[in-house]
C-alpha positions as a printed NumPy array, in Angstrom:
array([[ -0.195,   0.063,  -0.205],
       [  1.348,   3.315,  -1.186],
       [  2.659,   5.624,   2.121],
       [  0.33 ,   8.986,   2.129],
       [  2.053,  12.072,   1.616],
       [  1.41 ,  14.481,   4.285],
       [  0.075,  17.862,   3.103],
       [  0.933,  21.253,   3.507],
       [ -2.252,  22.457,   5.519],
       [ -0.764,  26.209,   5.739],
       [  0.341,  26.63 ,   2.433],
       [ -1.992,  28.66 ,   0.931],
       [ -2.48 ,  30.986,   3.72 ],
       [  1.201,  31.407,   4.457],
       [  1.119,  32.167,   0.38 ],
       [ -1.439,  34.167,   0.656],
       [ -0.328,  36.437,   3.529],
       [  3.191,  36.972,   1.488],
       [  0.857,  38.038,  -1.489],
       [ -0.443,  40.445,   0.295],
       [  2.57 ,  42.384,   1.   ],
       [  3.713,  45.111,  -1.03 ],
       [  6.714,  44.88 ,  -2.829],
       [  8.857,  46.563,  -0.712],
       [  7.722,  44.469,   2.176],
       [  8.245,  41.237,   0.114],
       [ 11.918,  42.765,  -0.081],
       [ 12.506,  43.279,   3.554],
       [ 11.232,  39.59 ,   4.614],
       [ 13.448,  38.16 ,   2.147],
       [ 16.224,  40.468,   3.766],
       [ 15.901,  40.689,   7.115],
       [ 13.699,  38.039,   8.778],
       [ 15.266,  35.441,  11.405],
       [ 16.632,  32.337,   9.974],
       [ 13.511,  30.994,  11.548],
       [ 11.038,  32.973,  10.093],
       [ 11.751,  31.643,   6.356],
       [ 12.655,  27.873,   7.196],
       [  9.224,  28.049,   8.372],
       [  8.069,  29.577,   4.997],
       [ 10.281,  26.807,   3.133],
       [  8.836,  24.056,   5.311],
       [  5.374,  24.651,   5.406],
       [  5.465,  26.351,   1.982],
       [  4.56 ,  23.973,  -1.37 ],
       [  7.874,  24.609,  -3.089],
       [  5.697,  25.655,  -6.273],
       [  3.828,  27.716,  -4.537],
       [  6.818,  30.01 ,  -3.018],
       [  8.868,  29.643,  -6.442],
       [  5.646,  31.428,  -8.03 ],
       [  5.74 ,  33.854,  -5.6  ],
       [  9.621,  34.304,  -5.464],
       [  9.453,  35.213,  -9.825],
       [  7.589,  38.004,  -8.638],
       [ 10.043,  39.154,  -6.341],
       [ 13.464,  41.632,  -7.187],
       [ 16.075,  38.485,  -8.196],
       [ 18.663,  40.552,  -5.69 ],
       [ 16.485,  39.732,  -2.897],
       [ 15.829,  35.719,  -3.638],
       [ 19.314,  35.713,  -4.105],
       [ 20.167,  37.237,  -1.039],
       [ 17.759,  35.395,   0.945],
       [ 18.744,  31.654,  -0.555],
       [ 22.248,  32.85 ,   0.099],
       [ 21.237,  33.587,   3.678],
       [ 19.025,  30.379,   4.379],
       [ 21.605,  28.358,   2.468],
       [ 23.811,  28.22 ,   5.527],
       [ 20.687,  27.154,   8.131],
       [ 18.304,  24.838,   6.038],
       [ 20.103,  24.098,   2.765],
       [ 18.825,  20.259,   2.201],
       [ 15.407,  21.94 ,   2.771],
       [ 16.022,  24.736,   0.041],
       [ 17.503,  23.126,  -2.345],
       [ 14.239,  22.059,  -4.543],
       [ 13.404,  26.064,  -3.719],
       [ 16.783,  27.043,  -5.171],
       [ 16.766,  24.444,  -8.049],
       [ 13.324,  25.174,  -9.617],
       [ 13.493,  28.998,  -9.472],
       [ 16.737,  28.967, -11.098],
       [ 15.102,  26.388, -13.511],
       [ 11.557,  28.25 , -14.249],
       [ 13.826,  32.114, -14.724],
       [ 15.746,  29.384, -17.448],
       [ 12.065,  28.386, -18.91 ],
       [ 11.381,  32.351, -19.442],
       [ 14.512,  32.199, -22.56 ],
       [ 12.426,  31.506, -25.723],
       [ 14.547,  27.967, -26.066],
       [ 11.817,  25.443, -28.306],
       [ 10.813,  22.267, -26.393],
       [ 10.432,  20.093, -29.739],
       [ 12.035,  20.347, -32.603],
       [ 11.429,  18.584, -35.723],
       [ 14.223,  16.047, -36.047],
       [ 16.254,  15.151, -38.75 ],
       [ 14.156,  12.291, -39.633],
       [ 11.081,  15.204, -40.476],
       [  9.077,  14.392, -36.912],
       [  8.84 ,  16.396, -33.89 ],
       [ 10.582,  15.489, -31.261],
       [ 11.727,  16.788, -27.452],
       [ 14.683,  19.044, -27.533],
       [ 15.615,  17.026, -25.399],
       [ 19.221,  19.943, -24.177],
       [ 16.415,  22.378, -23.396],
       [ 13.918,  20.35 , -20.854],
       [ 17.015,  19.169, -19.171],
       [ 18.994,  22.908, -19.201],
       [ 21.735,  21.6  , -20.384],
       [ 24.406,  22.297, -23.321],
       [ 24.943,  20.319, -26.128],
       [ 28.415,  19.438, -25.049],
       [ 27.664,  18.435, -21.692],
       [ 29.018,  16.069, -20.063],
       [ 27.916,  12.571, -17.957],
       [ 28.177,  14.54 , -14.801],
       [ 25.952,  17.421, -15.85 ],
       [ 23.663,  15.932, -17.283],
       [ 23.441,  13.594, -13.878],
       [ 23.162,  16.174, -11.73 ],
       [ 20.891,  18.995, -13.91 ],
       [ 18.615,  15.557, -13.327],
       [ 19.055,  15.271,  -9.86 ],
       [ 18.339,  18.72 ,  -9.113],
       [ 15.212,  18.797, -11.163],
       [ 13.774,  15.552, -10.174],
       [ 13.778,  16.377,  -6.591],
       [ 12.527,  19.985,  -7.826],
       [  9.571,  17.946,  -8.866],
       [  8.652,  15.24 ,  -7.031],
       [  4.973,  15.14 ,  -6.023],
       [  5.546,  16.903,  -2.022],
       [  6.965,  20.249,  -4.057],
       [  3.032,  20.589,  -5.676],
       [  0.315,  20.991,  -3.971],
       [ -2.46 ,  18.231,  -4.348],
       [ -4.545,  20.518,  -7.21 ],
       [ -1.193,  20.713,  -9.177],
       [  0.672,  17.786,  -8.857],
       [ -0.86 ,  16.082, -12.375],
       [  1.382,  18.531, -13.869],
       [  4.713,  17.93 , -11.996],
       [  4.27 ,  14.665, -12.872],
       [  4.202,  15.111, -16.683],
       [  6.475,  17.576, -16.735],
       [  8.904,  14.928, -14.454],
       [  8.103,  11.971, -16.924],
       [  9.571,  14.735, -19.815],
       [ 12.678,  14.937, -17.757],
       [ 13.004,  11.303, -17.063],
       [ 12.823,  10.797, -20.575],
       [ 15.308,  13.583, -21.383],
       [ 17.751,  11.806, -19.212],
       [ 17.86 ,   8.756, -20.401],
       [ 18.605,   9.846, -23.869],
       [ 21.186,  12.303, -22.396],
       [ 22.796,  10.367, -19.32 ],
       [ 25.151,   8.474, -21.428],
       [ 27.607,   9.97 , -24.41 ],
       [ 26.378,   7.255, -26.89 ],
       [ 22.805,   8.379, -26.154],
       [ 23.886,  12.185, -26.605],
       [ 25.008,  11.089, -29.928],
       [ 22.228,  10.081, -30.731],
       [ 20.916,  13.119, -29.725],
       [ 22.792,  15.112, -32.198],
       [ 21.762,  12.866, -34.95 ],
       [ 18.375,  13.293, -34.467],
       [ 18.484,  17.491, -33.945],
       [ 21.725,  18.157, -35.631],
       [ 19.761,  19.74 , -38.563],
       [ 18.381,  22.729, -36.161],
       [ 20.321,  25.631, -35.32 ],
       [ 22.852,  26.333, -32.281],
       [ 20.226,  29.143, -31.014],
       [ 18.015,  26.663, -30.111],
       [ 20.038,  24.315, -27.303],
       [ 21.05 ,  25.975, -23.739],
       [ 24.474,  27.511, -23.825],
       [ 26.892,  27.314, -20.852],
       [ 27.149,  30.965, -19.98 ],
       [ 23.172,  30.585, -19.214],
       [ 23.376,  27.284, -17.772],
       [ 20.534,  27.383, -14.526],
       [ 23.182,  24.602, -12.547],
       [ 25.762,  27.514, -12.717],
       [ 22.889,  29.749, -10.607],
       [ 21.975,  27.137,  -8.457],
       [ 25.41 ,  25.187,  -7.924],
       [ 27.045,  29.256,  -6.731],
       [ 23.942,  29.371,  -3.7  ],
       [ 24.497,  25.27 ,  -3.152],
       [ 28.477,  24.862,  -2.87 ]])
């Protein structure tokens, strides 16, 4: 029998309270709230809902919050940092599907994971590990859990293909007719931004 996942009963109210704050009040909270209060927010809110709210805050304030909080509760914060940086990366206009050399439409495996075509086995594994944790069912409220499950399936399929040099060669042959700007570049990698905070 499947273990029932504990739900975050206070998430909606906490997110509503945060959303009611003015931009200046939210910045002040992120920059000055005691670590115990920030830890409570991260622990009691669904990751996706918290990230959606943080996307509307000043990036410099969010980064300062992450840097302050990571020393106190890194494990709890990791999915939030990951999903926040991944969502900012997804704002870039990279196509998530492309026409392959076979004439069929295929997922843009590199864009889904946010890794460049030159990524190593370790870089692909690291990106997938962070994304799988950030897209775990407990990161999503019950009403949005299906969306997370669908994205996790897409990420798993991309990882399955790109996790080996042979798989990346197969993806390259399939998508080689596409211009370079359709793929993530190393200098804009979301994993670099996340790892600066998490390591």
